[in-house]
N, C-alpha and C positions, 0 to 999 in steps of 0.2 A: 335832730339826728335819731330820735326815738330811743335814746339811751340816756339814763341819768346816772351820774356818779356822785355819791354823797360820802364825805369823809367825816367821821365822828371819832375824834381821838385817834387811837391806833387802828381802827377798823374802817375799811372802805366798803361801800355797798354799790354794786353795779346792777342797775335795773333796766330791763328792756321794757319800754313803755308803749307797746302797741296792743293793748288788751282786746280791742275790737277785732284785730286780725290774729288773735291768739298768739301775739308776740312773734309772729312769723319773721324770719330773718331775711332781710333784703339788703341792698347796697347801703342804705342809710343806717341800718342797724350795725353792719360791719364797720362803717365809718365811726359810729358812736362807740363801739367796743374798742376800736383802735385808739380813739381819743381818751377813753377811760384808762386804758393801759398806760398811755403817755403820762396822764396826770398822776397815776399811782407811782410810776417810776421816778418822778421828780419830787415826790413827797416822802422824805426820809422817815417821817413819823408813822407811816402805814406799816403795820406788822402782820396784818391778815386781811383777807378780802372775801366778801360774800357776793355771789352772782345769783340773781333771781329774775323773775318776770312779773310784771304788774298784774294784779288780780289773782283770783284763785282757780282759774280755768286752765291756764297754761304757763309753763316755764318758757317754752318756745315750741310751737307746734310744728316746726320745720322751716325749711326755706320757703320763700314766697313763690308758690307754683305759678300764679298769674304772671309774675315778673319773669319767670324762666321759660314759659311755654314756647316762646318764639326764638329762643337762643339758637344760634348756629353752633356747630361743634367747637369752633374757635372761641366763641363767646362763653360757652359753657365751661371750657377748660380754664379760661381766664377768671371766671367767677369762682370756680373751685380753688384756684390758686390764691385768689384774694381771701376766701374764707379760711383756707388752711394757714395762710400767713398770719391772719389775725388770731386764730385759735392757738397757733404755735406761740405767739407773743404772750397770750394769756397764760398758757401752760408754763412758759419760761419765767414768769414772774418769780423773783427769789423768795417771796413770802408765801405762806399757805393760802390756798384758794378753795373755798367751799361753794359748791352749787346747792342752792336751796330750791328744790323742785316741787312746785305746786301744780298739779294737773298734768297736762301733756308735755312730754319731752320726746318728740318724735323727729326722725330724720336729723336735720341740722340742729334741732334742739337737744337731741341726745348727744350729738357730736360736741356741742358746746358744753354740756354737762361733763362729758368725758375729758375735756380740756382742763377741767378743774382737778385739784388734787383729791378732794373728797366729794361725794354726792350724798346729800341728805334729802329724803323724800317725805312728802305727806302720805298718809295711807291711801289717798285717792290718786296718787301720781301714776302715770302710765309712760312706759318707755318702749322704744322700738326704732328699727331702721326699715321703714316700709317702702323704700325707694323702688324695689323691684315691681311693686304694684303699679308704679307709674312708668315702667319701662326704662328705668335708669338705675344707677347704683349710688351708694353714698359717695359724696365728693368732698366733704369737709373733714375727712379723716376717720370716718366710721368703720371702714373695713380694717383699718390698722389699729386704732385705739381700742376698739371693742375686743379684738383677739388678745391684746395685751392685758385687758382688764378681766376677761371672763374665760379665756382659753379658746382653742380652736373649735371645739364641738359646739359650745354655746354661741360663739360668734357666727358660725356657719348657720346654725339653727335660726337665729334672728335675721341675719342678712338674706338668706336664701328663701325664707318663708314670708318675710315681711310682717311677721306677727307682732302684736303689741302685748307687752307683759305688764303686770301690776307691780306695785312697790314690793310686795312680799316676795314675788318670784325674783325680782331684780336684786333684792338683798340676798336671797338664797344662792344666786349664782355669782355673787361678789361684785355686782355693778354698783349697788347702793351700800353705803356704810351704816346709816342710821335711818330709822323711820320715826317721825315726830308729828303730832297733830298740828302744832304751830311751827312749821318747818323753818320759816324765816327767823323767828325768835330763837329757835334752837341753834341754827347755824350762826346767828349773830352772837349768842352766848358762848358757843364753843370758840368762835373766832376771837372774842375778847379774852377768853381763858388762854388761848394760844399766845395772844399778844402780851400776856403777863409773864410768859416764860422767857428763857434766854433768847433774845432776838438773833444773835449770831448763831447759836446752836440750831435754832429752827431753820435758818437759811442753809446751813451746812448739812443738816439732816435731809432736807428736801433735795438738795443737790446730790448727796450720796445715793439716795434712792433712785432719782431720775437718771443719773449718769451710769449707775451700775445695772439698771434694769435690762439693758440689751447687750451688756458686756459679758465676756467669759468670766466665770466666778473668780479665778485668780486675779484678773484685772480689776474686777469690782471690789474685791477685798483689799487690794493695794490702794485703790482710791479711798475706800473707807478709812483705812488706818492713817492715810495722809491727812484727811479732813479731821479725824479724831485728834491727831497731833496739833493741828492748827487751833483747835479749841483751847489748848493750853497756852496759847500766846495771847489770849483775850482777858480783859478785865472781868467779863461775865463769868468765866470759869472760876476765877479766884473768888468772886462774890458769891456765886452759887454754892460752891463747896464750903466756904466759910459760913454762910447762912445755915447750911444743913448741919454742920458741926456745932454751931451756936444755937440751934433750934429756934430760928427766927425766919420770917419771910425774906426772900432774896429781893434785893433792889437792883435790878439789872439796868445797865446803861446802854447796852447795845454796842459795846466796844470790846 
């Protein structure tokens, strides 16, 4: 399936394994990503996820153009629907998901990175939605997730010109959270640090941000306070606050 999912303790790592094709996304990669999400969902011990691509040339250089070239309009829409569904499932994972981008994250690769909560990049990473150069538009969520990440002006700039930007510019416009020389190691370290925090709180915090992002502020604030209240029905809240007052590390149980 060209996708590997490794689980080490509380951290899962999803790796696209098509380095000779620059980890281009085809039907087999979508199938593999879908299976990886399934595996993570049934593993209650997973508290954070890292998504990356094999090798140092590409995270994912886009969708497989050779596979798409002969699509009919109906086939193209079905392929976009399939990609959007898989990326939506990844985005909907209740635990934090970090994209570790080495090299190219173009087209579908950029869209995959944006389906993750955070994007970490190596200094040589490249980002873009160059679909207009091929006579098409982004189909795996690029026109929608990009505007939500970087705003109208930056999203229109990237999508209408098809230009490719480096890691520094991607960070400057808010697409990338961190730049690190060994980006996979950095993402894995941060994922492990997250996994050591209150598991219930992490899930509820992610939920509050995602659910409130497109809601009117009064609705979003109401959702936040409800989830804040739920924290106080957990053992993790009692342990976390007790540990703080007792000046000791917290021992969270995820309950």
